[in-house]
N, C-alpha and C positions, 0 to 999 in steps of 0.2 A: 540020695538023688533029689529029694525035695530041696535039700540044701543047695545043690548045684543049680537046680532050676530057679531057685530063689536068687542065687548069686547071678545067674545069667540074666534073669528078669531085671535085677537091680542094675546090672551092667548095661543092659539095653536101655533102661530108663535113664541111667546116668548118661549114656552116649547120646540118647535122643535129647536130653536136657542140654548137654554140651553143644549139640548141633543147633538147637533152637537159640541157645545163648549166643553162639557165633553168628547166626543169622540176624538176631536182634541187634548185636553189636555192629555188624556190617551195615544193617539198615540205618542204625543211629549215626554211624560214621558217615554214610552217604548223605543222609539228611543234614547232618552237621556241615559237611563240605559244601552242600548245595546252599544252605543258609549263609554260610560264610562267604561263598562266591557272590551270592546275591547282594549281601550287605556290603561287600568290598566294591562291587560294581556301583551300588548306590552312593557309597562314600566317594568313589572316584568321580562320578558324575557331579555330585555336590561340590567336591573340591575344585573340579574344573570350572564349574559355574561361578563359584566364589572368586577364583583366580581371574576369570574373564571379567567379572563385575569390578573387581579391584583394579585390574588393568585398564578397563574402560574409564573408571573414575580417575585414575592417575593420568591417563591420556587427556581426559577432559580438563583436569586441573593444569596440566602442562600447557595445553592449548590456550586456556584462559590466561595463564601467566605470560605466554609468548604474545598473545594478542594485546594484553595490557602493556607489555614492554614495547611492542611495535607501535602502539598508539602513543606512548610517551616519547619514543624516538621520533615518530612522525611529527608530533607537536613541537619537539625541540628543533627538528630540521626546518619546519615551517617558520619558527621563530628566528632561527639563525639566518634563514634565507631572506626573511623580511628585513632583518637588520642589515644584512649584506646589500640588499637591494637599496635600502635607504642610503647607505654609505655611498653606493655607486651613483645614485641620483643626486646626492649632495655634491659629490665630486663633479658630476656632469653639469650641475647648475653653475659651479665655480668656473668650469671650462667655458660654458656658454657666456658667462659674464665677462670672461677674458676675451672671448671671441668678439663681443660687441665693441671692443676697443681696438680692433684690427682693421686694416683697409679692406679685408675680405668681407667684413660685415656690410660695408656700403654696397659691394657687389651683390651680396645676398639680398639686401633690401630692394635693390633695383630689380633683380630677377623676380622676387615675390610680388612687387608692385606691378610689374609688367604682366605677370600671369593673372593677377587679380583684376586688373583694370579692364580686361576684356568683357567682364560681366557688368561693370558699372558704366552704362552708356548714356544714362540720362538722370536728371534729378540731382539732388544734393547728396553727396556722400560724406559721412562723418568718419574721420580717421582718428582712432585713439592710439596714442603711443606714449612712451616715456617722454618726459619733458626734454631730456637731453637729446632725444632722437627727432623731435618735432621739425626742426629746421631742415635737417637732412632729408626726412621723408617728404616734406613739402617740396623740396628742390627736385627730388627724384621721381615724384608721383606723376604719371601721365594722365590721371583723371582730372578733367577740366574744372568741375565744380566741387571742390573739396573743402571741408571745414575740419580744423584740427582741434582735438581735445586731449586732455592729459589723462593717461592711464597710470595706474600705480606701478612702481618700479618692480613689483613682484612678477610682472610679465616677462622679466629678464631682458627682453628686447623684441623687436618686431612691431607689429601693429594689428589693429582690427579695423575692418571697414564695414560700415552699416549704411544701407540706402533703404529707407522706409518706403519710399514710393515704388521701388522695384521689389521690395520684400527680400532683400539679399543681405546676408551677414557672412563675413569671412574672417576667420581668426588665424592670422599669420604670426602669432606671437611665439617666441621661443619657448615660453612656458607651456603653451598648448602642445607644441611639437614634443617637448620633453614628457608631458603627461601621456601623450599617445604612445611614446616609446616605453614609458613605465608600464602602461597597461599591456602592451605587447609583451614586454619582458616578463611581467608577472604571469601572463597567460601561457607563454611558450618557453620561458627561461632563456630567451635570446635578446640581444641588444643590437639594433640596426641603426647605424649612424649615416645619415645622408650627407 
């Protein structure tokens, strides 16, 4: 009987030890699962943060590359536009030079002189024009007291009028009109021809 009691006692101890072992194993498995879940969540958060940082860095680099390319293209477009404008105005200068050799040029001068003459009512008015236009302007000019001087051919055509006693200056040169158009063109990308 003592042997049975001893065996039963050993079995109970063994059973209790097995139960404690199972409880400790379960507790360790639960702690392990909790630690793994926590570490996995931390790694996921860290990975997401690193991906976001990398994405932001790439986005910034792409933005810089696009900005640099846009700046290069804008510079190229401005350069090409300036070249095109120069060609347009070189051609316009040639056309205006051709215009000064037509009968319409005389009509143009007459209209410009008549418009400008309204302001020059007294004193001496000095008219500067190309040498080849001086006789025609003198003939067409309605201003009574006028003195003619020679302007450079770079004015293309037309004239300037200056009256120091009245403090009036009028620039009716084709070069001035073309420069006004060029300024307008460069400011608005349009060309208006009167």
